[in-house]
Residue, then its C-alpha position, 0 to 999 in steps of 0.5 A: m603360117a609364115r614366120t615374119s622375117d627379122r627385116d620386116i619386124l625391124i621395118r614395122q617397129l621403125k614405122k611405129l616409132s617414127g609415126g610412119k614418117n620417112n626421114d623421121f629418125v629414131s635412135n638405134q638404141r631405142l629401136r634395139e631396146e624396143l625390139k628386145w634384140d641383142a646388138q649382134r642381131y640388130r647390127a646384122i639386120h640393120s646393115a642388110l637393110r641399109q645396103e638394100g636402101r630401105i633405111i638410112g642412118r646418121r651418126g650421132w651420140h649414143g649410137g646414131s639414129v635410123a629412119l625409113a628411106s624415102l622411097t624403098q626399092a619396093d615402092r619405086l615405080t618401074v615402067f616399061i614403055s614400048y613405042s612403035h610407029 
C-alpha cells in the first residue's frame, strides 16, 4: 500500500477545515495543530505547496492563514488544438 505524501495530507486536512471551499482561509496555527506536526515539517510542506500554487497564504496575527488556491495546476484544463485546412 502506498504511503500518502505529506503534501496530500496537508491538502486533505485544509479541505476538511475549510469545508472544501477555495479561498476559505484557515489559520496556520490551527492547521498545524490539527496535523500534529512540528513547525519545521509544517513550514517545509507549506512552502512547497505555495511555490506550486496549490495553496495561498495571507499574513495576519498569530502566524497568518492559508487557503486552497482556486485552481491548482492539476485542476487546470490543458488543451491542444490542431487545425488544418
